[in-house]
C-alpha positions in Angstrom: -0.1 0.1 0.0 1.7 3.4 -1.2 0.2 6.5 1.0 -1.6 9.4 -0.9 -3.2 12.2 0.0 -7.2 12.7 -0.3 -8.9 16.1 -1.3 -12.9 17.1 -2.0 -12.7 20.1 -3.1 -16.1 22.3 -3.1 -15.7 24.2 -6.4 -13.9 23.8 -10.0 -11.4 26.8 -9.3 -10.3 24.8 -5.8 -10.1 21.3 -7.8 -8.1 23.0 -10.7 -6.1 24.7 -7.7 -5.4 21.1 -6.2 -4.4 19.6 -9.5 -1.9 22.5 -10.4 -0.1 22.6 -7.5 0.8 19.0 -6.7 2.3 17.4 -10.2 1.6 14.1 -9.0 -2.4 14.7 -8.1 -4.9 13.0 -10.5 -8.7 14.0 -10.7 -11.0 11.0 -9.4 -14.5 10.6 -10.8 -16.3 7.6 -10.7 -12.6 6.0 -10.6 -13.2 2.7 -12.0 -10.3 3.0 -14.6 -8.2 5.0 -12.0 -8.4 2.6 -8.6 -8.1 -0.4 -11.1 -4.5 0.9 -12.0 -3.6 1.7 -8.7 -4.4 -1.8 -7.5 -2.1 -2.9 -10.2 0.9 -0.3 -9.4 0.4 1.5 -13.1 -0.6 4.7 -11.2 0.8 6.0 -7.8 -0.8 9.5 -7.4 0.2 11.6 -4.9 -2.5 12.9 -4.6 -6.3 12.4 -5.5 -8.6 15.0 -6.2 -12.0 14.0 -5.6 -14.3 15.9 -7.9 -17.6 13.6 -7.6 -19.3 16.0 -5.6 -19.0 19.3 -7.7 -21.8 20.7 -9.5 -20.8 19.2 -13.0 -23.3 16.2 -13.0 -25.9 18.0 -14.7 -27.4 17.9 -18.6 -29.0 21.4 -20.1 -29.6 22.2 -23.7 -27.8 25.3 -25.2 -29.2 28.1 -27.2 -28.8 26.6 -30.7 -30.5 23.0 -29.6 -27.7 21.1 -28.4 -26.6 19.5 -25.7 -24.4 20.2 -22.7 -23.3 17.1 -21.0 -21.2 17.7 -17.6 -18.0 15.6 -16.6 -19.5 13.8 -13.7 -22.7 12.5 -15.6 -22.7 9.1 -15.3 -22.7 6.9 -18.0 -25.8 5.3 -17.5 -28.2 8.1 -16.8 -26.3 9.8 -19.8 -27.2 6.7 -21.7 -31.1 6.5 -20.4 -31.5 10.4 -20.7 -34.2 11.2 -23.6 -32.3 14.0 -25.5 -29.1 11.2 -25.9 -32.1 8.3 -27.0 -33.9 11.0 -29.5 -31.5 13.0 -30.6 -28.3 11.1 -30.3 -29.2 7.3 -30.3 -25.4 6.5 -31.6 -24.3 7.8 -28.1 -26.5 6.0 -26.2 -26.0 2.7 -27.7 -21.8 3.2 -27.5 -22.5 3.5 -24.3 -24.6 1.0 -23.2 -22.4 -1.5 -25.5 -19.2 -0.5 -22.7 -18.7 -2.4 -19.4 -21.3 -3.7 -17.0 -24.5 -2.0 -15.8 -22.9 -1.6 -12.4 -19.9 0.2 -14.3 -22.0 2.5 -16.2 -23.5 3.5 -13.1 -20.3 4.6 -11.6 -18.3 5.8 -14.7 -18.5 9.6 -15.5 -18.2 11.2 -18.8 -15.1 12.7 -18.3 -13.4 9.5 -17.0 -15.0 7.8 -19.5 -12.9 10.3 -21.9 -9.3 9.8 -19.9 -9.2 6.3 -19.3 -6.4 4.1 -20.7 -5.6 1.3 -23.0 -6.2 -2.0 -21.8 -2.8 -3.2 -23.8 -1.8 -5.9 -21.4 2.1 -4.8 -21.8 0.9 -1.8 -20.3 -0.9 -3.0 -17.6 1.5 -5.7 -16.1 4.5 -3.8 -14.5 6.8 -6.4 -14.4 7.1 -5.9 -18.7 8.6 -3.0 -20.3 6.0 -0.4 -22.2 6.9 2.7 -23.9 3.0 4.6 -22.3 4.0 3.3 -19.0 8.1 3.9 -18.9 8.7 6.0 -21.9 12.1 4.4 -23.5 11.9 0.8 -21.9 10.4 -0.8 -25.1 6.9 -2.3 -27.3 7.2 -5.9 -26.9 3.4 -5.7 -28.0 4.5 -5.4 -31.6 6.0 -8.8 -31.8 4.0 -10.1 -28.6 0.6 -10.5 -28.2 -0.9 -7.8 -30.0 -4.6 -9.5 -31.5 -6.4 -6.5 -29.8 -4.4 -3.6 -31.0 -4.0 -0.9 -33.5 -4.0 -1.6 -37.6 -4.1 2.5 -38.0 -2.0 5.3 -37.0 0.6 3.4 -34.9 4.1 3.7 -34.2 7.3 1.9 -33.7 6.7 3.1 -30.0 3.4 1.9 -29.2 0.4 -0.4 -30.9 -1.8 0.5 -28.1 -5.4 1.2 -28.5 -8.2 3.5 -26.9 -10.9 1.7 -25.1 -13.7 3.8 -25.5 -17.0 3.1 -27.2 -18.5 6.6 -25.4 -15.5 8.8 -27.4 -16.0 7.4 -30.8 -19.7 8.0 -31.1 -18.9 11.3 -30.0 -16.1 11.5 -32.7 -18.8 11.4 -35.1 -21.2 13.5 -33.9 -18.8 16.1 -33.8 -18.8 17.2 -29.8 -16.1 19.2 -27.8 -14.6 19.1 -24.6 -14.8 22.2 -22.1 -11.7 22.1 -20.3 -10.8 24.0 -17.1 -6.9 25.1 -16.1 -4.8 26.9 -14.5 -4.5 29.3 -17.7 -8.4 29.4 -17.9 -10.8 27.7 -20.2 -10.5 26.2 -23.7 -12.4 24.1 -26.0 -11.3 21.0 -27.6 -13.0 18.9 -30.3 -13.3 15.1 -29.4 -11.9 14.3 -32.5 -8.6 15.8 -31.4 -8.8 15.2 -27.7 -7.1 11.8 -28.0 -3.5 11.4 -29.9 -1.6 9.3 -31.9 1.2 7.5 -30.2 4.0 9.0 -32.3 7.3 9.1 -30.3 5.7 10.1 -26.9 3.0 7.7 -26.7 2.9 8.0 -22.4 0.4 11.0 -23.6 -2.8 9.9 -24.5 -4.6 13.1 -24.7 -3.6 16.8 -25.4 -5.1 17.7 -22.1 -2.3 19.8 -20.0 -1.3 19.8 -16.3 -3.7 20.6 -14.0 -6.9 20.7 -16.5 -9.9 19.6 -15.2 -12.7 18.4 -18.0 -15.9 20.2 -16.9 -18.4 19.3 -19.8 -19.1 17.7 -23.1 -21.2 19.8 -25.8 -22.9 18.0 -28.3 -24.2 20.1 -31.4 -27.8 19.8 -32.6 -28.4 16.7 -34.9 -28.3 17.7 -38.2 -32.0 17.9 -39.8 -32.6 14.6 -41.1 -30.1 12.8 -39.9 -29.8 9.2 -38.6 -26.8 7.2 -36.2 -26.2 4.3 -35.1 -23.4 2.7 -32.8 -22.2 -0.9 -33.5 -19.4 -3.0 -32.0 -17.6 -6.3 -32.5 -16.3 -8.2 -29.2 -15.3 -11.7 -28.6 -18.2 -12.3 -26.0 -21.3 -11.2 -25.9 -21.2 -8.8 -22.7 -18.6 -6.8 -21.1 -15.6 -7.1 -23.3 -13.7 -4.4 -25.5 -14.2 -3.3 -28.7 -12.4 -5.5 -31.2 -13.5 -3.0 -34.0 -16.5 -0.8 -33.7 -18.1 2.4 -35.9 -20.1 5.2 -35.2 -22.2 7.0 -38.4 -24.3 9.7 -38.8 -26.1 10.3 -42.0 -28.5 12.0 -44.1 -29.8 11.6 -47.9 -31.1 13.9 -50.3 -32.6 13.1 -53.4 -30.8 9.1 -53.1 -27.4 10.4 -52.4 -25.4 11.1 -49.6 -25.8 14.4 -48.1 -24.1 14.8 -44.8 -22.0 11.9 -43.4 -19.6 11.2 -40.7 -17.8 8.1 -39.9 -15.5 7.0 -37.1 -14.1 4.2 -35.7 -13.1 2.4 -32.6 -10.7 -0.5 -31.5 -8.7 0.3 -34.4 -6.0 3.1 -33.2 -4.8 5.2 -30.4 -7.8 7.3 -30.3 -11.2 7.0 -32.0 -10.4 7.1 -35.5 -12.6 9.7 -37.7 -12.7 8.4 -41.3 -12.4 11.7 -43.3 -11.1 10.0 -46.4 -14.5 8.0 -46.6 -16.0 11.0 -45.5 -14.8 13.1 -48.4 -15.7 10.5 -51.1 -18.9 9.7 -49.6 -20.8 13.5 -50.0 -23.2 13.3 -52.9 -22.5 9.6 -54.2 -25.4 7.3 -54.4 -26.5 5.4 -51.7 -25.2 2.4 -52.7 -23.5 -0.6 -50.9 -21.0 -0.5 -53.8 -20.5 3.2 -52.7 -20.2 2.6 -49.6 -17.4 -0.3 -49.9 -15.0 1.8 -51.8 -15.1 4.8 -49.5 -14.5 3.3 -47.1 -11.8 0.8 -48.6 -10.0 3.6 -49.4 -9.8 5.2 -45.7 -8.7 2.0 -44.6 -5.7 1.4 -47.3 -3.7 3.4 -44.7 -4.1 0.7 -42.2 -0.9 -1.1 -41.1 -1.8 -4.1 -39.5 0.6 -6.7 -37.6 1.2 -9.9 -37.5 -2.0 -11.3 -35.9 -4.7 -8.7 -36.2 -5.5 -8.1 -40.1 -8.9 -9.5 -39.7 -9.5 -6.1 -38.3 -9.3 -4.6 -41.5 -11.6 -6.9 -42.9 -13.9 -6.6 -40.0 -14.0 -2.9 -39.7 -15.1 -2.3 -43.5 -18.2 -5.2 -43.1 -19.4 -2.7 -39.9 -18.9 0.4 -41.5 -20.6 -0.7 -44.9 -23.2 -2.4 -43.1 -23.9 0.5 -40.8 -24.1 3.2 -43.7 -26.6 0.6 -45.6 -28.7 0.3 -42.5 -29.1 3.9 -41.6 -30.0 4.7 -45.3 -32.9 2.1 -44.9 -34.0 4.5 -42.1 -33.5 7.8 -43.5 -35.9 10.2 -44.1 -35.7 11.5 -48.0 -35.3 15.1 -48.0 
């Protein structure tokens, strides 16, 4: 047992001061990932700043019809919220596809965005890992990497981001509101997580002492439909081998607006910009969808044991777009 300090601040400003004033501090929300990592010895914070009692547990409408989600809103509450189920079904489906009911009742919106990879080498402190100890090596490249990245990885890291929620938020063009020692700033979810490059220990662009205060969803595009699909090794409580979130609107039998994001394939939710550019204006046919998705996945660089993910992601994305086409209201 390693000793650590504990603080329960009463305001965001107090939490930020505490987080910025202690280099080894960690913000504690639901603790569903951080506490596990402390038990494994991966995390050993000098101070836990418990933000679970801050007034960040509300969901409100924005002036333009979007949705503002507090950082400590529980995953189960977010999934069940009527505005989420009706306006952002991909987000509700992604949340319900993640973890167990017990974990969703505890996990928070901010904590979900900050959860760390489930790469077995990262979680085993007896093994080298560049994400945990920079410069120590990445045995996953030649070792057990069936579940790991096929897109955007580097020589230093092939870990994947484990979040289902973040994949849906990426497709829905959500933004993250941060409060830090230098003030507030807004970061698109698509830019919040980073690719590993040569410093994979940094999962996100969050700065020291910054606290996630809320996530903001824009209003759903007129006539759009959305969904989230996930492939995993068992029917419940498993991380994604591959997942896809898609938002689509159709006009005169052609794609009007589309956004597409993959999970389980990279160090961050993978927004499929190449496919989206090719899809706009094309007829809503399976062949057109397949050509666009193939162009996106040309960037994949699978390792020895995970090439199956490329075909799996292709089938899921094309199937999602076909399914959404059948649901779309013609404009």
